Biopython code that builds the backbone (N, CA, C, O; Angstrom):
import numpy as np
from Bio.PDB.StructureBuilder import StructureBuilder

atoms = [
    (1, "MET", "N", (26.815, -2.057, -16.189)),
    (1, "MET", "CA", (27.419, -2.329, -14.902)),
    (1, "MET", "C", (28.750, -3.053, -15.043)),
    (1, "MET", "O", (29.617, -2.947, -14.176)),
    (2, "ALA", "N", (28.908, -3.790, -16.138)),
    (2, "ALA", "CA", (30.138, -4.548, -16.330)),
    (2, "ALA", "C", (31.288, -3.663, -16.795)),
    (2, "ALA", "O", (32.446, -4.080, -16.749)),
    (3, "ASP", "N", (30.986, -2.461, -17.235)),
    (3, "ASP", "CA", (32.009, -1.533, -17.698)),
    (3, "ASP", "C", (32.852, -1.083, -16.505)),
    (3, "ASP", "O", (32.316, -0.488, -15.570)),
    (4, "PRO", "N", (34.169, -1.355, -16.515)),
    (4, "PRO", "CA", (34.992, -0.971, -15.370)),
    (4, "PRO", "C", (35.060, 0.542, -15.145)),
    (4, "PRO", "O", (35.453, 0.985, -14.065)),
    (5, "LYS", "N", (34.685, 1.331, -16.139)),
    (5, "LYS", "CA", (34.688, 2.788, -15.995)),
    (5, "LYS", "C", (33.383, 3.307, -15.388)),
    (5, "LYS", "O", (33.294, 4.471, -14.997)),
    (6, "ALA", "N", (32.377, 2.441, -15.312)),
    (6, "ALA", "CA", (31.073, 2.865, -14.782)),
    (6, "ALA", "C", (31.180, 3.192, -13.301)),
    (6, "ALA", "O", (31.815, 2.469, -12.533)),
    (7, "MET", "N", (30.554, 4.284, -12.920)),
    (7, "MET", "CA", (30.491, 4.666, -11.504)),
    (7, "MET", "C", (29.142, 4.197, -10.970)),
    (7, "MET", "O", (28.104, 4.781, -11.283)),
    (8, "ILE", "N", (29.165, 3.154, -10.174)),
    (8, "ILE", "CA", (27.937, 2.571, -9.632)),
    (8, "ILE", "C", (27.676, 3.190, -8.259)),
    (8, "ILE", "O", (28.515, 3.116, -7.361)),
    (9, "HIS", "N", (26.504, 3.798, -8.111)),
    (9, "HIS", "CA", (26.089, 4.397, -6.849)),
    (9, "HIS", "C", (25.065, 3.488, -6.180)),
    (9, "HIS", "O", (24.164, 2.961, -6.832)),
    (10, "VAL", "N", (25.215, 3.316, -4.886)),
    (10, "VAL", "CA", (24.259, 2.525, -4.117)),
    (10, "VAL", "C", (23.621, 3.455, -3.094)),
    (10, "VAL", "O", (24.299, 4.034, -2.246)),
    (11, "SER", "N", (22.316, 3.581, -3.195)),
    (11, "SER", "CA", (21.586, 4.468, -2.304)),
    (11, "SER", "C", (21.526, 3.916, -0.882)),
    (11, "SER", "O", (21.417, 2.708, -0.671)),
    (12, "ALA", "N", (21.599, 4.816, 0.073)),
    (12, "ALA", "CA", (21.380, 4.438, 1.463)),
    (12, "ALA", "C", (19.996, 3.800, 1.623)),
    (12, "ALA", "O", (19.795, 2.959, 2.499)),
    (13, "ALA", "N", (19.044, 4.202, 0.771)),
    (13, "ALA", "CA", (17.701, 3.610, 0.805)),
    (13, "ALA", "C", (17.759, 2.124, 0.455)),
    (13, "ALA", "O", (17.013, 1.330, 1.029)),
    (14, "SER", "N", (18.620, 1.742, -0.465)),
    (14, "SER", "CA", (18.753, 0.327, -0.837)),
    (14, "SER", "C", (19.329, -0.481, 0.318)),
    (14, "SER", "O", (18.887, -1.601, 0.577)),
    (15, "ILE", "N", (20.313, 0.083, 1.012)),
    (15, "ILE", "CA", (20.893, -0.612, 2.158)),
    (15, "ILE", "C", (19.846, -0.755, 3.263)),
    (15, "ILE", "O", (19.751, -1.801, 3.906)),
    (16, "TRP", "N", (19.075, 0.287, 3.475)),
    (16, "TRP", "CA", (18.001, 0.267, 4.471)),
    (16, "TRP", "C", (16.995, -0.839, 4.141)),
    (16, "TRP", "O", (16.616, -1.625, 5.010)),
    (17, "GLU", "N", (16.571, -0.889, 2.885)),
    (17, "GLU", "CA", (15.589, -1.892, 2.477)),
    (17, "GLU", "C", (16.161, -3.306, 2.580)),
    (17, "GLU", "O", (15.468, -4.221, 3.025)),
    (18, "ILE", "N", (17.414, -3.491, 2.174)),
    (18, "ILE", "CA", (18.054, -4.801, 2.304)),
    (18, "ILE", "C", (18.068, -5.233, 3.764)),
    (18, "ILE", "O", (17.730, -6.374, 4.077)),
    (19, "SER", "N", (18.455, -4.334, 4.656)),
    (19, "SER", "CA", (18.535, -4.652, 6.085)),
    (19, "SER", "C", (17.174, -5.050, 6.651)),
    (19, "SER", "O", (17.078, -5.992, 7.438)),
    (20, "ILE", "N", (16.136, -4.342, 6.255)),
    (20, "ILE", "CA", (14.778, -4.671, 6.715)),
    (20, "ILE", "C", (14.362, -6.045, 6.208)),
    (20, "ILE", "O", (13.833, -6.854, 6.971)),
    (21, "LYS", "N", (14.595, -6.313, 4.933)),
    (21, "LYS", "CA", (14.167, -7.593, 4.356)),
    (21, "LYS", "C", (14.949, -8.764, 4.932)),
    (21, "LYS", "O", (14.387, -9.844, 5.119)),
    (22, "VAL", "N", (16.236, -8.573, 5.218)),
    (22, "VAL", "CA", (17.023, -9.625, 5.869)),
    (22, "VAL", "C", (16.456, -9.904, 7.258)),
    (22, "VAL", "O", (16.284, -11.058, 7.648)),
    (23, "ARG", "N", (16.170, -8.841, 7.993)),
    (23, "ARG", "CA", (15.629, -8.973, 9.357)),
    (23, "ARG", "C", (14.281, -9.711, 9.364)),
    (23, "ARG", "O", (13.990, -10.471, 10.288)),
    (24, "LEU", "N", (13.472, -9.481, 8.338)),
    (24, "LEU", "CA", (12.161, -10.129, 8.225)),
    (24, "LEU", "C", (12.233, -11.493, 7.553)),
    (24, "LEU", "O", (11.205, -12.129, 7.324)),
    (25, "ALA", "N", (13.445, -11.945, 7.236)),
    (25, "ALA", "CA", (13.681, -13.225, 6.549)),
    (25, "ALA", "C", (13.028, -13.274, 5.176)),
    (25, "ALA", "O", (12.613, -14.340, 4.719)),
    (26, "ARG", "N", (12.936, -12.123, 4.517)),
    (26, "ARG", "CA", (12.391, -12.062, 3.158)),
    (26, "ARG", "C", (13.498, -11.965, 2.117)),
    (26, "ARG", "O", (13.230, -11.959, 0.915)),
    (27, "LEU", "N", (14.749, -11.889, 2.585)),
    (27, "LEU", "CA", (15.902, -11.797, 1.696)),
    (27, "LEU", "C", (17.075, -12.487, 2.369)),
    (27, "LEU", "O", (17.343, -12.273, 3.551)),
    (28, "ASP", "N", (17.770, -13.318, 1.603)),
    (28, "ASP", "CA", (18.978, -13.966, 2.096)),
    (28, "ASP", "C", (20.170, -13.174, 1.585)),
    (28, "ASP", "O", (20.461, -13.181, 0.388)),
    (29, "PHE", "N", (20.852, -12.497, 2.483)),
    (29, "PHE", "CA", (22.003, -11.674, 2.116)),
    (29, "PHE", "C", (23.097, -11.938, 3.130)),
    (29, "PHE", "O", (23.043, -11.459, 4.262)),
    (30, "ALA", "N", (24.090, -12.706, 2.711)),
    (30, "ALA", "CA", (25.205, -13.008, 3.608)),
    (30, "ALA", "C", (26.190, -11.849, 3.561)),
    (30, "ALA", "O", (26.494, -11.330, 2.487)),
    (31, "GLY", "N", (26.674, -11.455, 4.692)),
    (31, "GLY", "CA", (27.650, -10.380, 4.736)),
    (31, "GLY", "C", (27.026, -9.053, 5.100)),
    (31, "GLY", "O", (25.856, -8.972, 5.475)),
    (32, "ASP", "N", (27.818, -8.032, 4.982)),
    (32, "ASP", "CA", (27.425, -6.684, 5.354)),
    (32, "ASP", "C", (27.227, -5.857, 4.088)),
    (32, "ASP", "O", (28.189, -5.625, 3.356)),
    (33, "PRO", "N", (26.001, -5.406, 3.812)),
    (33, "PRO", "CA", (25.779, -4.661, 2.564)),
    (33, "PRO", "C", (26.577, -3.361, 2.484)),
    (33, "PRO", "O", (26.925, -2.920, 1.389)),
    (34, "VAL", "N", (26.869, -2.750, 3.615)),
    (34, "VAL", "CA", (27.664, -1.516, 3.613)),
    (34, "VAL", "C", (29.093, -1.834, 3.179)),
    (34, "VAL", "O", (29.677, -1.108, 2.374)),
    (35, "GLU", "N", (29.652, -2.911, 3.709)),
    (35, "GLU", "CA", (31.003, -3.316, 3.316)),
    (35, "GLU", "C", (31.061, -3.702, 1.842)),
    (35, "GLU", "O", (32.088, -3.504, 1.192)),
    (36, "GLU", "N", (29.976, -4.246, 1.311)),
    (36, "GLU", "CA", (29.936, -4.651, -0.096)),
    (36, "GLU", "C", (30.070, -3.446, -1.042)),
    (36, "GLU", "O", (30.599, -3.576, -2.145)),
    (37, "ILE", "N", (29.594, -2.294, -0.609)),
    (37, "ILE", "CA", (29.720, -1.084, -1.435)),
    (37, "ILE", "C", (31.196, -0.821, -1.718)),
    (37, "ILE", "O", (31.599, -0.674, -2.872)),
    (38, "THR", "N", (31.992, -0.763, -0.660)),
    (38, "THR", "CA", (33.421, -0.499, -0.803)),
    (38, "THR", "C", (34.140, -1.646, -1.499)),
    (38, "THR", "O", (34.968, -1.421, -2.382)),
    (39, "ALA", "N", (33.827, -2.874, -1.103)),
    (39, "ALA", "CA", (34.498, -4.047, -1.658)),
    (39, "ALA", "C", (34.325, -4.151, -3.170)),
    (39, "ALA", "O", (35.186, -4.700, -3.859)),
    (40, "ASN", "N", (33.215, -3.625, -3.689)),
    (40, "ASN", "CA", (32.945, -3.709, -5.124)),
    (40, "ASN", "C", (33.292, -2.437, -5.878)),
    (40, "ASN", "O", (33.042, -2.335, -7.079)),
    (41, "GLY", "N", (33.867, -1.469, -5.181)),
    (41, "GLY", "CA", (34.251, -0.221, -5.838)),
    (41, "GLY", "C", (33.073, 0.672, -6.168)),
    (41, "GLY", "O", (33.166, 1.521, -7.055)),
    (42, "PHE", "N", (31.960, 0.489, -5.461)),
    (42, "PHE", "CA", (30.775, 1.311, -5.670)),
    (42, "PHE", "C", (30.878, 2.580, -4.831)),
    (42, "PHE", "O", (31.772, 2.717, -3.996)),
    (43, "PHE", "N", (29.962, 3.493, -5.063)),
    (43, "PHE", "CA", (29.919, 4.754, -4.339)),
    (43, "PHE", "C", (28.622, 4.840, -3.543)),
    (43, "PHE", "O", (27.544, 4.545, -4.057)),
    (44, "GLU", "N", (28.740, 5.247, -2.284)),
    (44, "GLU", "CA", (27.565, 5.406, -1.443)),
    (44, "GLU", "C", (26.826, 6.678, -1.835)),
    (44, "GLU", "O", (27.433, 7.734, -2.012)),
    (45, "LEU", "N", (25.502, 6.562, -1.971)),
    (45, "LEU", "CA", (24.658, 7.710, -2.278)),
    (45, "LEU", "C", (23.789, 8.004, -1.053)),
    (45, "LEU", "O", (22.804, 7.307, -0.806)),
    (46, "PRO", "N", (24.155, 9.037, -0.286)),
    (46, "PRO", "CA", (23.367, 9.379, 0.903)),
    (46, "PRO", "C", (21.987, 9.916, 0.519)),
    (46, "PRO", "O", (21.754, 10.305, -0.626)),
    (47, "ILE", "N", (21.102, 9.931, 1.472)),
    (47, "ILE", "CA", (19.772, 10.516, 1.290)),
    (47, "ILE", "C", (19.826, 11.951, 1.794)),
    (47, "ILE", "O", (20.210, 12.206, 2.935)),
    (48, "THR", "N", (19.440, 12.878, 0.936)),
    (48, "THR", "CA", (19.417, 14.293, 1.330)),
    (48, "THR", "C", (17.974, 14.751, 1.526)),
    (48, "THR", "O", (17.025, 14.067, 1.143)),
    (49, "ALA", "N", (17.842, 15.922, 2.128)),
    (49, "ALA", "CA", (16.514, 16.512, 2.296)),
    (49, "ALA", "C", (15.863, 16.761, 0.937)),
    (49, "ALA", "O", (14.655, 16.572, 0.788)),
    (50, "GLN", "N", (16.642, 17.179, -0.044)),
    (50, "GLN", "CA", (16.096, 17.422, -1.387)),
    (50, "GLN", "C", (15.581, 16.126, -2.004)),
    (50, "GLN", "O", (14.533, 16.124, -2.651)),
    (51, "HIS", "N", (16.312, 15.016, -1.808)),
    (51, "HIS", "CA", (15.839, 13.713, -2.304)),
    (51, "HIS", "C", (14.478, 13.387, -1.685)),
    (51, "HIS", "O", (13.548, 12.985, -2.383)),
    (52, "ALA", "N", (14.377, 13.567, -0.367)),
    (52, "ALA", "CA", (13.129, 13.260, 0.337)),
    (52, "ALA", "C", (11.988, 14.151, -0.142)),
    (52, "ALA", "O", (10.861, 13.688, -0.323)),
    (53, "HIS", "N", (12.285, 15.415, -0.342)),
    (53, "HIS", "CA", (11.268, 16.369, -0.793)),
    (53, "HIS", "C", (10.720, 15.982, -2.173)),
    (53, "HIS", "O", (9.507, 15.965, -2.384)),
    (54, "VAL", "N", (11.613, 15.677, -3.096)),
    (54, "VAL", "CA", (11.181, 15.293, -4.452)),
    (54, "VAL", "C", (10.442, 13.962, -4.423)),
    (54, "VAL", "O", (9.440, 13.803, -5.120)),
    (55, "ALA", "N", (10.913, 13.005, -3.632)),
    (55, "ALA", "CA", (10.235, 11.707, -3.535)),
    (55, "ALA", "C", (8.804, 11.873, -3.042)),
    (55, "ALA", "O", (7.892, 11.204, -3.529)),
    (56, "GLY", "N", (8.612, 12.760, -2.083)),
    (56, "GLY", "CA", (7.286, 12.995, -1.542)),
    (56, "GLY", "C", (6.338, 13.677, -2.510)),
    (56, "GLY", "O", (5.120, 13.613, -2.342)),
    (57, "ARG", "N", (6.887, 14.325, -3.516)),
    (57, "ARG", "CA", (6.066, 15.050, -4.487)),
    (57, "ARG", "C", (5.857, 14.288, -5.800)),
    (57, "ARG", "O", (5.183, 14.786, -6.701)),
    (58, "LEU", "N", (6.423, 13.103, -5.912)),
    (58, "LEU", "CA", (6.261, 12.322, -7.146)),
    (58, "LEU", "C", (4.807, 11.901, -7.335)),
    (58, "LEU", "O", (4.084, 11.716, -6.356)),
    (59, "PRO", "N", (4.373, 11.749, -8.588)),
    (59, "PRO", "CA", (3.031, 11.219, -8.844)),
    (59, "PRO", "C", (2.896, 9.819, -8.234)),
    (59, "PRO", "O", (3.883, 9.091, -8.126)),
    (60, "ARG", "N", (1.694, 9.450, -7.841)),
    (60, "ARG", "CA", (1.467, 8.188, -7.132)),
    (60, "ARG", "C", (1.313, 6.998, -8.072)),
    (60, "ARG", "O", (0.358, 6.231, -7.949)),
    (61, "HIS", "N", (2.245, 6.841, -9.007)),
    (61, "HIS", "CA", (2.236, 5.650, -9.863)),
    (61, "HIS", "C", (2.666, 4.420, -9.071)),
    (61, "HIS", "O", (2.366, 3.284, -9.437)),
    (62, "HIS", "N", (3.372, 4.677, -7.984)),
    (62, "HIS", "CA", (4.000, 3.604, -7.217)),
    (62, "HIS", "C", (3.981, 4.000, -5.749)),
    (62, "HIS", "O", (4.336, 5.130, -5.415)),
    (63, "ASP", "N", (3.576, 3.102, -4.874)),
    (63, "ASP", "CA", (3.448, 3.449, -3.462)),
    (63, "ASP", "C", (4.622, 3.000, -2.592)),
    (63, "ASP", "O", (4.646, 3.302, -1.399)),
    (64, "ASP", "N", (5.584, 2.296, -3.153)),
    (64, "ASP", "CA", (6.726, 1.835, -2.359)),
    (64, "ASP", "C", (7.640, 3.025, -2.052)),
    (64, "ASP", "O", (8.242, 3.586, -2.968)),
    (65, "PRO", "N", (7.754, 3.416, -0.779)),
    (65, "PRO", "CA", (8.542, 4.606, -0.449)),
    (65, "PRO", "C", (10.023, 4.472, -0.789)),
    (65, "PRO", "O", (10.665, 5.464, -1.136)),
    (66, "PHE", "N", (10.572, 3.273, -0.697)),
    (66, "PHE", "CA", (11.974, 3.073, -1.057)),
    (66, "PHE", "C", (12.173, 3.329, -2.551)),
    (66, "PHE", "O", (13.108, 4.022, -2.952)),
    (67, "ASP", "N", (11.292, 2.767, -3.362)),
    (67, "ASP", "CA", (11.410, 2.948, -4.808)),
    (67, "ASP", "C", (11.206, 4.404, -5.205)),
    (67, "ASP", "O", (11.890, 4.904, -6.098)),
    (68, "ARG", "N", (10.288, 5.075, -4.563)),
    (68, "ARG", "CA", (10.049, 6.491, -4.871)),
    (68, "ARG", "C", (11.282, 7.327, -4.524)),
    (68, "ARG", "O", (11.606, 8.284, -5.227)),
    (69, "LEU", "N", (11.964, 6.964, -3.443)),
    (69, "LEU", "CA", (13.186, 7.671, -3.086)),
    (69, "LEU", "C", (14.281, 7.407, -4.112)),
    (69, "LEU", "O", (15.018, 8.322, -4.481)),
    (70, "LEU", "N", (14.395, 6.166, -4.576)),
    (70, "LEU", "CA", (15.388, 5.844, -5.604)),
    (70, "LEU", "C", (15.118, 6.621, -6.891)),
    (70, "LEU", "O", (16.051, 7.089, -7.543)),
    (71, "ILE", "N", (13.864, 6.755, -7.249)),
    (71, "ILE", "CA", (13.492, 7.520, -8.439)),
    (71, "ILE", "C", (13.912, 8.978, -8.273)),
    (71, "ILE", "O", (14.512, 9.563, -9.174)),
    (72, "ALA", "N", (13.598, 9.555, -7.131)),
    (72, "ALA", "CA", (13.962, 10.954, -6.873)),
    (72, "ALA", "C", (15.476, 11.138, -6.918)),
    (72, "ALA", "O", (15.963, 12.113, -7.490)),
    (73, "GLN", "N", (16.217, 10.219, -6.324)),
    (73, "GLN", "CA", (17.673, 10.325, -6.342)),
    (73, "GLN", "C", (18.213, 10.240, -7.765)),
    (73, "GLN", "O", (19.093, 11.012, -8.147)),
    (74, "ALA", "N", (17.691, 9.311, -8.541)),
    (74, "ALA", "CA", (18.149, 9.177, -9.929)),
    (74, "ALA", "C", (17.848, 10.446, -10.713)),
    (74, "ALA", "O", (18.682, 10.905, -11.494)),
    (75, "GLN", "N", (16.676, 11.010, -10.515)),
    (75, "GLN", "CA", (16.326, 12.249, -11.215)),
    (75, "GLN", "C", (17.252, 13.387, -10.823)),
    (75, "GLN", "O", (17.808, 14.060, -11.692)),
    (76, "LEU", "N", (17.422, 13.610, -9.536)),
    (76, "LEU", "CA", (18.198, 14.752, -9.055)),
    (76, "LEU", "C", (19.692, 14.624, -9.331)),
    (76, "LEU", "O", (20.368, 15.624, -9.573)),
    (77, "GLU", "N", (20.206, 13.405, -9.297)),
    (77, "GLU", "CA", (21.645, 13.192, -9.467)),
    (77, "GLU", "C", (22.012, 12.793, -10.894)),
    (77, "GLU", "O", (23.170, 12.484, -11.178)),
    (78, "SER", "N", (21.019, 12.799, -11.796)),
    (78, "SER", "CA", (21.233, 12.411, -13.207)),
    (78, "SER", "C", (21.874, 11.025, -13.305)),
    (78, "SER", "O", (22.870, 10.833, -14.001)),
    (79, "LEU", "N", (21.287, 10.077, -12.601)),
    (79, "LEU", "CA", (21.770, 8.706, -12.596)),
    (79, "LEU", "C", (20.795, 7.797, -13.335)),
    (79, "LEU", "O", (19.618, 8.125, -13.488)),
    (80, "VAL", "N", (21.291, 6.668, -13.786)),
    (80, "VAL", "CA", (20.454, 5.649, -14.414)),
    (80, "VAL", "C", (20.050, 4.671, -13.319)),
    (80, "VAL", "O", (20.903, 4.142, -12.607)),
    (81, "LEU", "N", (18.773, 4.437, -13.187)),
    (81, "LEU", "CA", (18.230, 3.533, -12.172)),
    (81, "LEU", "C", (18.162, 2.126, -12.760)),
    (81, "LEU", "O", (17.688, 1.935, -13.880)),
    (82, "ILE", "N", (18.635, 1.153, -12.003)),
    (82, "ILE", "CA", (18.617, -0.244, -12.449)),
    (82, "ILE", "C", (17.513, -0.965, -11.689)),
    (82, "ILE", "O", (17.519, -1.006, -10.459)),
    (83, "SER", "N", (16.554, -1.539, -12.438)),
    (83, "SER", "CA", (15.447, -2.231, -11.788)),
    (83, "SER", "C", (14.748, -3.168, -12.773)),
    (83, "SER", "O", (14.841, -3.008, -13.990)),
    (84, "HIS", "N", (14.054, -4.136, -12.213)),
    (84, "HIS", "CA", (13.204, -5.013, -13.020)),
    (84, "HIS", "C", (11.736, -4.604, -12.917)),
    (84, "HIS", "O", (10.887, -5.196, -13.584)),
    (85, "ASP", "N", (11.427, -3.616, -12.104)),
    (85, "ASP", "CA", (10.053, -3.180, -11.852)),
    (85, "ASP", "C", (9.568, -2.271, -12.990)),
    (85, "ASP", "O", (10.080, -1.166, -13.169)),
    (86, "ALA", "N", (8.590, -2.740, -13.744)),
    (86, "ALA", "CA", (8.095, -2.003, -14.907)),
    (86, "ALA", "C", (7.415, -0.685, -14.551)),
    (86, "ALA", "O", (7.303, 0.191, -15.409)),
    (87, "VAL", "N", (6.960, -0.521, -13.316)),
    (87, "VAL", "CA", (6.274, 0.712, -12.927)),
    (87, "VAL", "C", (7.212, 1.922, -13.009)),
    (87, "VAL", "O", (6.745, 3.055, -13.126)),
    (88, "PHE", "N", (8.506, 1.696, -12.949)),
    (88, "PHE", "CA", (9.460, 2.804, -13.058)),
    (88, "PHE", "C", (9.338, 3.513, -14.408)),
    (88, "PHE", "O", (9.704, 4.681, -14.537)),
    (89, "ASN", "N", (8.830, 2.811, -15.394)),
    (89, "ASN", "CA", (8.635, 3.421, -16.711)),
    (89, "ASN", "C", (7.602, 4.544, -16.680)),
    (89, "ASN", "O", (7.540, 5.347, -17.611)),
    (90, "SER", "N", (6.803, 4.613, -15.639)),
    (90, "SER", "CA", (5.787, 5.655, -15.504)),
    (90, "SER", "C", (6.380, 6.989, -15.060)),
    (90, "SER", "O", (5.687, 8.007, -15.055)),
    (91, "TYR", "N", (7.644, 6.986, -14.691)),
    (91, "TYR", "CA", (8.304, 8.191, -14.185)),
    (91, "TYR", "C", (9.324, 8.709, -15.195)),
    (91, "TYR", "O", (9.801, 7.965, -16.053)),
    (92, "ASP", "N", (9.643, 9.972, -15.081)),
    (92, "ASP", "CA", (10.670, 10.595, -15.907)),
    (92, "ASP", "C", (12.029, 10.292, -15.282)),
    (92, "ASP", "O", (12.600, 11.117, -14.569)),
    (93, "VAL", "N", (12.538, 9.080, -15.567)),
    (93, "VAL", "CA", (13.801, 8.645, -14.996)),
    (93, "VAL", "C", (14.511, 7.750, -16.008)),
    (93, "VAL", "O", (13.878, 6.946, -16.694)),
    (94, "SER", "N", (15.825, 7.898, -16.093)),
    (94, "SER", "CA", (16.605, 6.995, -16.950)),
    (94, "SER", "C", (16.623, 5.635, -16.289)),
    (94, "SER", "O", (16.921, 5.524, -15.100)),
    (95, "LEU", "N", (16.307, 4.593, -17.054)),
    (95, "LEU", "CA", (16.128, 3.265, -16.493)),
    (95, "LEU", "C", (16.900, 2.236, -17.301)),
    (95, "LEU", "O", (16.855, 2.228, -18.531)),
    (96, "LEU", "N", (17.612, 1.364, -16.586)),
    (96, "LEU", "CA", (18.267, 0.205, -17.180)),
    (96, "LEU", "C", (17.537, -1.023, -16.642)),
    (96, "LEU", "O", (17.753, -1.427, -15.499)),
    (97, "PRO", "N", (16.674, -1.616, -17.467)),
    (97, "PRO", "CA", (15.920, -2.790, -16.974)),
    (97, "PRO", "C", (16.823, -4.005, -16.848)),
    (97, "PRO", "O", (17.744, -4.205, -17.641)),
    (98, "ILE", "N", (16.537, -4.817, -15.828)),
    (98, "ILE", "CA", (17.277, -6.074, -15.660)),
    (98, "ILE", "C", (16.321, -7.241, -15.675)),
    (98, "ILE", "O", (16.746, -8.389, -15.547)),
]
sb = StructureBuilder()
sb.init_structure("model")
sb.init_model(0)
sb.init_chain("A")
sb.init_seg("    ")
for serial, (resi, resn, name, xyz) in enumerate(atoms, 1):
    if name == "N":
        sb.init_residue(resn, " ", resi, " ")
    sb.init_atom(name, np.array(xyz, "f"), 0.0, 1.0, " ", f" {name:<3s}", serial, name[0])
structure = sb.get_structure()
């Protein structure tokens, strides 16, 4: 992520989840997460019907719908998923653990 040549994609699913957690007071996030995408030189990754279709067909190693969508997006778009959640190792996805 520190490589200035790296193209960092932020899924619309991540923004959705951040917004929900802020609203429920489960996450402290000052500012606008959508504006942060542009401000940091990241790229927005929209959710497509194909992403949703693949997410719905993934094996049930993990029940979090947001995470399953991120896995599907990483698979379909040939992206590396960044996460600390070890359950992602159960899927066929490139993973950068944090």
